[in-house]
C-alpha positions in Angstrom: 23.7 -21.5 -4.2 22.7 -19.2 -1.4 19.3 -19.8 0.4 17.6 -16.4 -0.5 17.2 -14.9 -3.6 16.6 -11.1 -3.4 15.3 -9.0 -5.9 15.9 -5.1 -5.1 12.8 -2.6 -6.2 13.8 1.1 -6.1 13.4 4.3 -8.3 16.6 5.5 -7.2 19.6 4.0 -8.3 21.9 4.7 -5.7 19.4 3.0 -2.9 19.6 0.0 -5.3 23.2 -0.1 -5.6 24.0 0.2 -2.1 21.1 -2.3 -0.8 23.3 -4.5 -3.4 26.7 -4.1 -1.9 25.2 -4.3 1.9 22.8 -6.8 1.3 25.6 -9.5 -1.0 28.0 -9.4 1.7 25.2 -12.0 4.1 26.6 -15.4 3.4 23.1 -16.7 2.8 21.6 -14.0 0.6 22.1 -13.1 -3.2 20.8 -10.3 -5.1 19.5 -11.7 -8.6 18.3 -8.9 -10.1 17.3 -5.2 -9.4 14.5 -3.1 -10.9 13.4 0.8 -11.0 9.6 0.2 -11.0 6.9 -2.0 -10.0 6.6 -3.1 -14.0 9.9 -4.0 -14.2 9.8 -6.0 -11.4 7.2 -8.3 -12.5 9.2 -8.9 -15.6 12.3 -10.0 -13.5 10.1 -12.2 -11.1 9.3 -14.2 -14.6 12.8 -14.4 -15.7 14.8 -14.4 -12.4 13.0 -16.4 -10.2 13.8 -14.3 -6.8 12.0 -15.9 -3.7 12.1 -12.6 -2.0 11.3 -8.8 -3.2 12.3 -5.7 -1.5 10.1 -3.5 -2.8 9.6 0.8 -2.5 6.2 2.3 -2.5 6.5 5.2 -4.3 7.4 4.4 -7.7 7.2 5.5 -11.7 4.9 3.2 -14.0 3.7 1.0 -11.3 4.1 1.3 -7.2 5.2 -0.9 -4.9 1.5 -1.6 -3.9 0.0 -2.5 -7.3 3.2 -4.3 -8.2 3.3 -6.8 -4.7 -0.3 -7.2 -5.8 0.3 -8.4 -9.0 3.6 -10.8 -8.1 1.3 -12.6 -5.1 -1.2 -13.5 -7.4 1.2 -14.9 -9.9 3.9 -15.9 -7.6 2.3 -16.7 -4.1 5.2 -18.4 -2.7 7.6 -15.2 -3.3 7.9 -13.0 -0.4 7.5 -9.4 -0.4 9.0 -6.7 2.1 8.0 -3.2 1.5 11.1 -1.3 2.1 10.3 2.8 2.4 10.9 6.0 3.9 7.3 6.7 4.7 6.0 6.0 7.9 2.1 6.0 7.4 -0.6 3.6 8.6 -2.5 3.5 5.4 0.3 2.6 3.3 1.2 -0.3 5.9 -2.5 -1.6 5.5 -2.6 -1.2 1.7 1.0 -3.1 1.7 -0.2 -5.7 3.9 -3.3 -5.5 2.0 -1.7 -6.4 -1.1 -0.3 -9.6 0.2 3.1 -8.1 1.6 4.7 -9.8 4.5 6.7 -7.2 5.8 6.9 -3.4 5.9 10.6 -2.0 6.6 11.9 1.9 7.0 14.5 2.9 4.5 16.4 3.9 7.9 16.6 0.4 9.3 20.6 -0.9 10.0 21.9 -3.1 7.4 22.4 -5.9 9.9 18.6 -5.6 11.2 17.3 -5.8 7.5 19.2 -8.8 6.8 17.8 -10.4 9.8 14.5 -9.0 8.9 14.8 -10.7 5.2 15.5 -14.2 6.8 12.7 -14.1 9.1 10.0 -13.1 6.4 12.3 -15.7 4.2 11.2 -18.2 7.0 7.6 -17.4 6.9 7.1 -14.6 9.2 5.8 -11.2 9.0 7.4 -8.2 9.7 6.1 -4.5 11.1 8.5 -2.3 12.9 7.2 -1.9 16.7 6.3 1.9 16.3 4.3 1.8 13.2 2.3 -1.7 15.0 1.7 0.5 17.8 0.1 3.2 15.4 -1.9 0.7 13.9 -3.3 -0.7 17.4 -3.9 2.7 18.6 -5.9 3.4 15.3 -7.7 0.2 15.3 -8.6 0.9 18.8 -9.7 4.6 17.8 -12.2 2.9 15.3 -13.4 0.7 18.0 -14.2 3.4 20.0 -15.8 5.9 17.6 -17.6 2.8 16.2 -19.3 2.0 19.5 -19.7 6.1 20.0 -21.5 5.7 16.2 -23.6 3.1 17.4 -24.6 4.7 20.9 -25.4 7.8 19.0 -27.8 6.0 16.1 -29.8 4.3 19.0 -30.0 7.8 20.4 -31.0 8.9 17.0 -33.9 6.6 16.8 -35.9 8.8 18.9 -34.1 11.9 18.7 -33.4 12.2 15.2 -30.1 12.2 15.2 -27.2 10.3 12.9 -23.5 10.7 13.5 -22.8 8.2 10.9 -20.0 9.6 7.9 -21.9 9.4 4.4 -18.6 7.6 3.0 -18.9 5.0 5.4 -22.2 4.2 3.6 -20.6 3.4 0.2 -17.5 1.6 1.7 -14.9 4.0 0.2 -11.4 3.5 1.6 -9.3 6.1 2.6 -7.2 6.0 -0.3 -10.7 6.1 -2.6 -11.6 9.1 -0.7 -8.5 10.7 -1.5 -8.7 10.2 -5.3 -12.5 11.2 -5.2 -11.1 14.5 -3.4 -8.9 14.6 -6.5 -11.9 13.8 -9.0 -13.8 16.8 -7.5 -10.8 19.1 -7.7 -10.7 18.1 -11.7 -7.3 16.3 -11.6 -6.3 14.2 -14.8 -5.8 10.8 -13.9 -1.9 11.4 -14.6 -2.4 14.7 -12.0 -3.9 12.0 -9.5 -1.2 9.6 -10.0 1.4 12.3 -9.7 0.3 14.1 -6.5 -0.6 10.3 -5.0 2.3 8.9 -6.0 0.7 6.0 -7.5 1.0 4.4 -11.0 -1.9 6.1 -13.4 -3.4 2.3 -14.2 -3.9 1.9 -10.2 -5.8 5.5 -10.2 -7.9 3.8 -12.9 -8.8 1.1 -10.9 -9.5 3.1 -7.5 -12.1 5.2 -9.7 -13.5 2.5 -11.6 -13.9 1.3 -7.9 -15.4 4.4 -6.8 -17.8 4.6 -9.6 -19.3 1.1 -9.2 -19.7 2.0 -5.1 -21.3 5.5 -5.6 -23.2 4.2 -8.9 -22.6 6.8 -10.8 -20.8 6.3 -14.5 -18.4 9.2 -14.8 -16.4 11.9 -12.8 -19.1 14.6 -13.3 -21.5 12.4 -11.7 -19.0 11.2 -8.9 -18.0 14.7 -7.5 -21.3 15.7 -7.8 -22.3 13.0 -5.2 -19.4 13.5 -3.3 -20.4 16.7 -2.6 -23.9 16.5 -1.9 -23.4 13.7 0.4 -20.7 15.4 2.5 -17.7 13.0 1.5 -15.7 15.7 0.9 
């Protein structure tokens, strides 16, 4: 029996089959199942008991971030690696926040992918060097911005000037702001899901969180408050 039991999750059959062929050639890797979306992935985790899940992000019915979160809640020992075409810091942060141990781009060489799977299986965390640099740069920029805001805020005590962004007062994440913008544009949950490549269930969760943070009860009041507060 091979050490690493892989579940491949991607909505494109060609990619699933290609990964299956390439990774099954490795002596210590065995592809035990394939899923076309996050919902099916959770069902297969229950029945097949993989120890590593290779997960795409943008999929119908349930996206990779939400599926990763649910898998880690139910099977914390299962390792999740996001494998996607999207080199976006926000996606990296969301995926790692959901519990994923790795985030890789589909352009990776098959041998490097296999090595990354082994690393994560052993307990490591894996992020491409260029994405890690972007995350560090963003963190440094946020720290500098926070310091500048604090300094300006201090000056504002005597000068009457405040530079704190309104959305910062409510603790909205970048993704919640995107959903809030869509709400203000009058989009339905289905349209928001399609535009932001999320499942409708994930959109509903974001909207519920937005209502709670803004202390509003419906879409109209959320959009109105967002416009009045200059959040969008």
